[in-house]
C-alpha positions in Angstrom: 220.8 -3.2 47.0 220.1 -1.7 43.4 217.6 1.1 43.2 214.5 -0.3 41.3 214.8 2.0 38.4 218.0 0.4 37.6 216.7 -3.1 38.2 213.9 -2.2 35.9 216.5 -1.5 33.0 218.7 -4.7 33.5 218.4 -7.3 30.6 216.0 -4.9 28.9 215.6 -4.6 25.1 215.1 -1.5 23.0 211.6 -1.1 21.8 211.1 -1.7 17.9 210.0 1.6 16.4 209.2 0.5 13.2 205.6 0.6 13.6 205.6 4.5 14.5 208.3 4.8 11.7 205.9 3.5 9.2 202.8 5.5 10.7 204.9 8.7 10.4 205.6 7.4 6.7 202.3 7.1 5.7 201.1 10.4 7.2 203.8 11.7 5.1 202.2 9.8 1.9 199.1 11.0 2.7 200.0 14.8 3.0 201.5 14.4 -0.3 198.7 13.3 -2.1 196.5 15.8 -0.4 199.1 18.8 -1.5 199.6 17.4 -5.0 203.3 17.3 -4.0 204.9 14.8 -6.3 208.3 15.2 -4.9 207.4 14.5 -1.6 205.2 11.3 -2.7 208.3 9.9 -4.6 210.1 10.1 -1.3 207.5 7.7 0.4 208.5 5.2 -2.2 206.7 3.1 -4.6 205.8 3.8 -8.2 204.0 6.9 -8.7 201.3 5.1 -10.7 198.8 5.7 -8.0 199.4 9.3 -7.4 199.3 10.1 -11.2 195.9 8.2 -11.3 194.8 10.4 -8.5 195.7 13.7 -9.8 192.2 15.0 -11.2 190.2 13.5 -8.3 189.2 16.6 -6.1 190.1 15.3 -2.5 189.1 17.1 0.9 191.1 14.6 3.1 193.2 11.4 2.6 194.7 9.4 5.7 195.7 5.9 6.4 195.0 4.2 9.8 197.4 1.1 10.3 195.4 -1.8 11.3 198.1 -4.5 11.3 202.0 -4.6 11.0 204.1 -7.7 10.2 208.0 -7.2 10.1 210.4 -9.5 8.7 213.9 -8.0 9.2 214.2 -5.3 6.3 210.7 -6.0 4.8 207.2 -5.5 6.2 203.4 -5.7 5.3 201.1 -3.4 6.6 197.3 -3.7 6.6 195.8 -0.1 6.6 192.3 1.6 6.5 192.2 4.3 4.0 189.7 7.2 4.9 189.3 9.6 2.3 186.7 12.5 1.2 185.9 13.6 -2.3 185.5 17.7 -2.0 182.0 18.6 -2.8 180.4 15.5 -1.9 181.5 13.3 1.2 180.3 14.7 4.4 182.4 11.7 6.1 185.2 9.5 5.1 184.6 6.8 2.7 186.7 3.7 4.0 188.8 1.2 2.3 191.2 -1.5 3.4 194.7 -1.2 1.6 197.9 -3.7 1.7 201.2 -2.1 1.3 204.3 -3.5 1.3 207.7 -1.7 2.7 211.4 -2.1 2.8 213.9 -0.6 4.9 216.8 0.7 3.1 219.7 3.5 4.4 217.7 3.4 7.7 214.4 4.6 6.6 211.2 2.8 5.7 209.8 3.0 1.7 206.6 1.7 0.3 207.1 -0.6 -2.3 203.5 -1.4 -3.6 200.2 -0.5 -2.4 196.7 -2.4 -3.6 193.5 -3.2 -2.0 193.7 -5.6 0.8 192.5 -9.1 0.7 188.5 -9.2 0.0 188.7 -5.4 -0.3 187.2 -3.8 -3.4 189.1 -1.9 -5.7 189.1 1.9 -6.1 188.5 3.7 -9.2 192.2 4.9 -9.2 193.1 1.3 -9.2 191.9 0.7 -12.5 193.9 3.5 -14.2 194.2 7.2 -14.7 190.9 9.1 -13.3 189.5 11.6 -15.3 187.3 14.3 -13.8 184.4 16.3 -15.3 182.2 18.7 -13.4 179.0 19.6 -13.9 176.6 21.9 -12.4 175.2 19.3 -10.2 177.2 16.5 -10.6 181.0 15.4 -10.7 181.8 12.3 -13.0 184.9 10.2 -12.5 185.7 8.0 -15.2 188.6 5.5 -16.2 189.3 4.8 -19.9 186.8 7.2 -21.1 187.0 10.0 -23.6 186.1 13.4 -22.2 183.2 14.0 -24.4 181.2 11.1 -22.9 182.1 11.7 -19.5 180.7 15.1 -20.1 177.7 13.8 -21.5 177.2 11.5 -18.4 177.5 14.8 -16.4 174.8 16.6 -18.7 172.6 13.5 -17.8 173.1 13.4 -14.1 172.6 17.4 -14.0 169.4 16.9 -15.7 168.4 14.2 -13.2 168.8 16.5 -10.2 165.9 18.9 -10.7 163.8 15.8 -11.8 164.1 14.3 -8.7 164.0 17.4 -6.9 160.5 17.9 -8.2 159.3 14.5 -7.4 160.9 14.3 -3.9 160.2 17.6 -2.0 162.5 16.3 1.3 165.9 18.0 1.8 168.8 16.1 0.1 172.2 17.4 -0.9 170.9 18.1 -4.6 174.4 16.9 -6.4 175.6 13.3 -7.5 178.8 11.7 -7.8 178.9 9.3 -10.8 181.6 6.6 -11.3 182.3 5.3 -14.9 184.8 2.5 -15.1 186.2 1.0 -18.3 183.8 -1.8 -18.4 181.5 -4.2 -16.8 184.3 -6.0 -15.0 185.7 -2.6 -13.7 182.1 -2.0 -12.6 182.3 -5.3 -10.4 185.6 -4.7 -9.2 184.2 -1.3 -7.8 181.7 -3.4 -5.9 183.8 -6.2 -4.8 181.4 -8.7 -6.7 181.6 -10.9 -9.7 180.7 -9.5 -13.1 178.0 -12.1 -14.0 175.6 -10.6 -11.5 175.7 -7.2 -13.1 175.3 -8.1 -16.9 172.5 -6.2 -18.4 172.3 -3.8 -15.1 172.9 -0.1 -16.2 173.9 1.2 -13.2 173.9 0.9 -9.4 174.1 3.1 -6.5 176.1 2.2 -3.2 175.5 4.1 0.1 174.2 3.9 3.7 170.6 3.7 4.3 169.3 5.8 7.1 172.3 7.8 7.2 172.2 10.9 9.5 173.3 13.6 6.7 177.0 12.8 7.9 178.0 9.6 5.8 179.9 9.5 2.7 178.0 10.5 -0.4 176.2 7.8 -2.4 178.2 6.6 -5.7 176.3 5.9 -8.8 178.6 3.2 -10.5 177.8 2.8 -14.1 178.1 -0.5 -16.5 179.2 1.1 -19.6 178.7 -2.1 -21.5 174.9 -1.7 -20.9 174.3 1.8 -20.5 176.4 2.3 -23.7 173.4 0.3 -25.7 170.6 2.6 -24.0 169.1 5.2 -26.1 169.1 9.0 -24.8 165.6 8.3 -23.1 167.1 5.2 -21.5 170.1 6.7 -20.2 168.3 9.5 -18.8 165.8 7.3 -16.9 168.7 5.2 -15.4 170.8 8.4 -14.2 167.4 9.7 -12.8 166.2 6.4 -11.1 169.7 6.0 -9.5 169.7 9.8 -8.5 166.2 8.9 -6.8 168.0 6.6 -4.7 170.8 9.1 -3.6 167.9 11.8 -2.7 165.6 9.1 -0.6 168.9 7.4 1.2 168.3 9.0 4.6 164.5 7.8 4.5 165.3 4.5 3.2 166.0 1.7 5.9 165.8 -2.1 6.5 162.1 -1.6 6.8 161.7 -0.5 3.3 160.8 -3.2 0.7 162.8 -3.5 -2.5 159.4 -2.9 -4.4 158.9 0.2 -3.2 162.5 1.6 -3.3 163.1 0.4 -6.7 159.6 1.2 -7.7 159.8 4.8 -6.5 163.0 5.1 -8.1 161.4 4.0 -11.6 158.4 6.1 -11.0 160.7 9.3 -10.8 162.8 8.0 -13.8 160.0 7.6 -16.0 157.7 10.5 -14.6 157.1 13.1 -17.4 158.7 11.0 -20.1 155.3 10.4 -21.5 156.4 6.3 -21.6 153.0 4.3 -21.3 152.9 1.2 -19.3 152.4 -0.9 -22.0 155.8 0.1 -23.6 157.5 0.3 -20.3 156.5 -2.9 -18.7 156.9 -5.5 -21.7 157.2 -8.3 -19.1 154.2 -8.0 -17.1 152.1 -7.1 -20.1 153.0 -10.5 -21.6 152.1 -11.9 -18.0 148.7 -9.9 -18.3 148.0 -11.3 -21.9 148.7 -14.8 -20.8 146.3 -14.4 -18.2 148.7 -15.0 -15.7 149.3 -11.8 -13.6 151.2 -11.8 -10.7 149.3 -12.5 -7.3 151.5 -10.4 -4.9 153.5 -7.6 -4.8 157.2 -8.6 -5.5 159.7 -10.0 -2.7 163.1 -8.6 -2.1 164.5 -12.2 -3.7 162.6 -11.2 -7.0 165.1 -8.3 -7.4 168.5 -10.8 -7.4 170.9 -9.5 -10.5 172.2 -13.0 -10.6 168.6 -14.6 -11.3 166.0 -15.0 -13.8 166.0 -12.1 -16.3 162.6 -12.3 -17.0 161.7 -12.7 -12.8 163.8 -9.5 -12.4 162.3 -7.6 -15.3 158.4 -8.4 -13.7 159.7 -7.4 -10.3 160.9 -3.8 -11.6 157.9 -3.4 -13.8 155.4 -4.7 -10.8 157.2 -2.3 -8.5 157.2 0.5 -10.5 153.4 0.4 -11.4 152.6 -0.3 -7.8 154.1 3.5 -7.0 152.4 4.7 -10.2 149.1 3.5 -8.9 149.9 5.3 -5.4 150.5 8.4 -7.4 147.7 8.2 -10.0 144.9 7.1 -7.3 146.1 8.9 -4.1 148.5 11.8 -5.5 152.0 12.2 -5.8 152.3 13.9 -2.1 150.7 10.7 -0.5 153.5 8.4 -2.6 156.3 10.5 -1.0 154.4 10.7 2.5 154.3 6.6 2.0 157.6 6.1 1.3 159.0 8.0 4.4 156.4 6.5 6.7 157.8 3.0 5.9 161.3 4.1 6.1 160.8 5.4 9.6 160.3 2.0 11.1 163.2 0.2 12.3 162.5 -3.1 11.4 160.4 -4.6 8.5 157.6 -6.5 10.3 154.6 -3.8 10.2 156.2 -1.0 8.3 154.3 -1.3 5.2 151.0 -2.2 7.1 151.2 0.6 9.3 152.0 3.1 6.4 149.3 1.6 4.4 146.6 2.5 7.2 148.0 5.6 8.3 149.1 7.4 4.9 146.5 5.7 2.4 143.8 4.4 4.7 144.0 0.9 3.2 145.4 -2.6 4.1 147.5 -5.0 2.2 144.9 -7.2 1.0 143.0 -4.3 -0.6 146.2 -2.8 -1.7 147.0 -5.8 -3.4 143.7 -6.3 -5.0 143.6 -2.7 -6.5 147.2 -3.1 -7.6 146.1 -6.2 -9.7 143.0 -4.4 -11.1 145.5 -1.7 -12.2 147.9 -3.9 -13.8 144.8 -5.6 -15.7 143.5 -2.5 -16.7 147.2 -0.4 -17.7 148.4 -3.3 -19.6 145.5 -5.4 -20.9 
């Protein structure tokens, strides 16, 4: 009788080491990106376009985690989760799904291509060479933009941070990361959404609401087509608005209605500019003049980018004036307390009602009536 160990080996086949070989290859590729080692990167295969595009991006980490491996002889495809951190901004890695193609030559695997995985958003370096400009409180990463343009973004972002600090006294990082693609289409690619939904939108901020302070940094993503036609005041208001979203992220949750988060960001953006409501809220001013002011605060659906532009304008203007009214009639500190109290709830039901009662000593019906009277007074 043969020993069990001998029997276990009979008829067996050698284990395919390709998945492990590819994981080690991607580890070397990641190390080459971090070490700025072009020779080591070239040794992993593929064109160096992505490496060149990333040269100026300050990276604190870069790693691939293979999720799917499919081999067909000397060729293979891999879906991997890329995890990376931008130095000085990300406290935790941002993740992006990537699709890689590989070929085996001379007994070794080589990368022949890397791109965003199916249905995954593109990264900024997928769009071209990234230029970086560091401000005192900001980092601006851009593609296809002149250095002087990126420096101007950094100056405006640097100006936004103290303005937000003055309005939002709670702790936050106090720095912002701004991405400036080549065009509206580039912005849409970064968001993984159709460009038509962002026409006329100067910038958006991406991030995780209610994070514990260990999430990736928010990204302010600029639409250069819409942002570029704004005047200096408009550009500053936009970046201050978006920076407010960065600052308030940890106190924003599923319970926070868009009228509060967007209205508060606009309140901070316009604060101290001297811009009167009649100029800053033309859509609502027309509605009031026509005797048709809104009957209720804006709903979340009213803020849809791809819908009626007038409806969207009225939603933002009404939200701003609701927050402005709280600051005027209850005080700026009550406004920030109200924001935090709403966001402290886990779910939407009851969140606003509880905060209205506990912070402002009012209820939904009275608050709405005061807001409507405020619109008539400020816009009439």
